[in-house]
N, C-alpha and C positions, 0 to 999 in steps of 0.2 A: 474384793469379791470373794464370798465364802462358798466353799464347795464341800459336799458330803462324800466321804470316802466309801469304797465298796463294803468294807466291814461294817460300817455304821448302817448301811442300807440293809445288809443281811441281818443285823441285830434288830432292826425295825421289823423285818419280815418275821423273824422268830417270835418277837414279842406279839406281833399281830396274830400269828398262828397259835401261840400259847394262850393268848387272851380270847381267841375265838375258837376254843376247843370244839365247839359244836359246828364249826364251819364245814361246809361241804368241800369235797375234793375239787370240783370244778372251780369253785371260788378261789381256792388256793392256787390253782394253776394260773388263773387270771392275774392274781396278785404277783406271782413270780414273774410273769411276763411283763407286767408293768414295772417291776423293779429292774428287770433286765433292760427294759427300754430306758429307764432313768439312768442306769449305769452307762449305757451307750451314749446317751445325750451328754452325760457328765464328761465322759472322755472326749467327746467332740468339742465340748466347751473348753476343756483344757487345751486341746490342740489350737482352737481359735485364739484363745488367750495368749498362748505361746507365740503364735504367728503375729498377733498384734504387737506383743512386746518386742519381737524381733524386728518388726517393721519400724516401731518407734525408735529402737536403738539405731536402725539404719538411717532413719530420717534425722535423728539427733547428730549422728556422725556426719551426715551430709551437710547439715546446718553448720556444724563446727568447721568443716572444711570450707564451706561457702564464706563464713565469717572471716576465716583466715585469709582466703583469697582476696576478699574485698579489702581487708586491712592492708595486705601487701600491695594491692592495686592503688589504694589511696596513698600509701607511703611512696610508691614509685612515682605517682603523679605529682605529689608534693616535691619530691626530689627533682623531677624533671622540670617542674615549674620554677623551682628555685634556681636551677642551673640556667634555665632560659632567661630569667630575670637578670642574673649575673652577667650572662653573655650580652644581653641587650644593653645593660648599663655600661659594659666595657666598650661595646660598639659605639654607643652614644658619646662616651668620653673620647674615644679615638677620632670619631667624626668631628667633634667640636675642636679637638686639637688640630686636625688637618685643615678645617675651615679657617682657624686662626692663622696657621702657617701660610695658607694660600693668600689670605687677606694681607698679611704682612709682606709677603713676596710681591703681591700686586702693588701695594702702596710704595714699596721700595723701588720697584721697576718704574712706576709712573713718575716718582720723584726724580729718578736718574734720567728718564727720558726727557722730562721737563728741563732739568739742568743742562743736559746735552743740547737740547733745542735752543735754549737761551744762549749757551756758549757759541753754538754754530752761528746763530744770528749776529751775535756780537762780533765774531771773527769776520763774517761777511761784511758787516758794517765797516769794520776797520779797514778791510781790503778795499771796499768801495771808496772810503775816504781817501786812501792813498792814491787810487787810480784816477778818480774824477775830480778831486779838489786840488787847488794849488798847495804846494808843499810848504805849509806854514804852521807854526805852532798852534795858532788859534783855530785851525780847522782839523787837525789830526793829532791825537794825543801821542802818537808814536814819534812824530817829528818834533822833538823838543828844541831843536836848535834852529833859530831863524836863518833864512837864506843869507841875509846880510852878514851873519856871524860865521858862515861856513868858511873854513880855511881855504878850501879849493877855490871858492869864488873870489876871495880876497887875493889869492895868489894869481888867478887868471886876470883880475883887474889890474894888478900891479904889472904883469907882463905885457898886457896890451895897452896900458896907459889909460884905460877907460875909467871914468870916475865912478865911484860907488855911491849908492844912495845912503845917506846917513840915517842911522836908526837911533832914536833917543833912548837913553837908559831906562826912562820911565816906561816907554812902550814895550821895550824888550822884557823888562821885569814883569809887566802885567801879563804878557803872553805866556811867559814861563810859569807864572803863578797859576794862570787859568789851566794850562795843560797839566801841570803837576796836580792840581786839585781834582781834575777829572780823572786822571790816571790813577790817583790814589783811591777814589771812590769806586772806579771800575774794577780795580784789582780786588778790592774787598767783595764786590759783587760776584766776581768769578770764583772766589774762594767759598761761596755759599754762605757768607755772613750777612744775611739780608737785612737784619735789624740795623747793623752798623752801616751798611751800604745806603739804606734809606736816609739815615741821618746825614751822611756825607753828600749824597746827591741833593738833599734838601738845602744843605748849606751852599752847595755849588749854584743852584738856580737862584738863591737869594743874593749871593755875592756877584754872580755873573748872569744877569737877567736877559741880556740881549747879545749873545755871542753865537757863533756858528755851532758851538757844542751844546748850547742850552736846550734845543729840542731833543737831542740825544739824551741829555741828562734827565729831562722830564720823563722820557720813555722808561729809562732804567729806574727812576724813582717810582713810577707806577708799577713796574715789574717787581721791584723789591717789596712793595706793600702787598701786591697780589699773592706772591709766594707765601707771605705770612698770613694770608686770609684777612688782611685789613682792607676790606673792599672800599670803604668810603674814601680814605685818603688816596688809594690807588685810582679810584674813579676821578677824583679831583685833579690829580697830576696828569692823567691821560687827556681829560677834557681841556686842560690848560694848553697842552701841546696841540690838540686838534683846533682849538679856537685861535690861538696866537700864531701858529705856524702852519697855515693851510697848504703851503707849497713844500713843506718838508717831506723828505722821503720816509720819515718815521711816522707820518700821519696814517698810512695804511696799517702799520704795525699797531699803532695806538687804537685805531678803530676795531681791529680784530680782538685785541686784548680787552677792550671795553665791552665788546659783545660777550666775551667769556664771563666777565664780571656780572653783566646783566643776567646771564643764565644762572650764575651761582646765587644771585639774590632773587631769583624767580620772577624776573621781568623778561619773559620769553619774547613777547612781541617787540620789545626794544632791542633785544639781541638779534632777532630776525631782521629788523630794520637796519641795524648797523652792518651786519654781514651782507645784506643785499646791496648796501651802498658801496661796499668794497668791490663786490662782483661787477657793479656798474661802472664805478670810477677807476678801478685798478684791475682790469680784466686779465692782464698778463703777468700778474705778480703771484708769488707763492702764497700770499695772504688770501688772494681770491680763491685759489684751490682749497686752502684750508677752510675758508668760509663756506664753500660748497659742501665740503665734507661734514662740517659742524651742523649745517642746516639739515642735511640728510640724517645724520646721527641723532640729532635732537628731535627729529620729526617735525621740523619747522618749514621744510621745503614744500 
């Protein structure tokens, strides 16, 4: 914007007065007034221009400060977002690790509970065999010595003069072999070597298909397969026990375990049928209580 200085204005006035030598005095006065007005207007314009420039500088300064603050805010938000992402990633990794540890602990606990349950049942069975069955090798794996071979019984018979029943060497050897085979397989089972136990129990039921220990061997054969998640052979072994030995005390055990297998292979109605049969046929047994719990837990009751 171009402005005329006061000296220039005065020069214009002198030029005009010089050029208009014949001008009258009133006209000169008017011109001077107009010039004075122009000077005042020019000064006012200078002030306005300065004010505008000052305002522009202030606005520019405010804009610069605003841009700086926006940049700092964006930077802070990016840093906060980055920290948040890092924290979330760390929390996710920690959570995944904790879930894995919990799952491993749960699996280990379930396995130990199952092993303990199996061992308790086995011990209960052995005690029951000792209490309720005749003390002979063929019925209890713990009593490996036949009654006729007992030194105390021989001594008693000699003292009283009573005759003793003769036992053939072949029969005694067969009973000892049977008990030894069962005891060997059962020891492997208790040690948790289920793959080997399944082989030895399978050999036992093949070699001794109709002894008092055969139903028990079928049960532990099925249990060994079940622990290894080999459900088909486990099912076959338990069904063999159920069909061939209907009066065996292991039948209720086999029915319960077979129900668990059916649940594992998603035959829920069959599992429900098996557990209900235990509740009906064996109402006062631990298997009946377990069957009720399983029905409730599985939503089948």
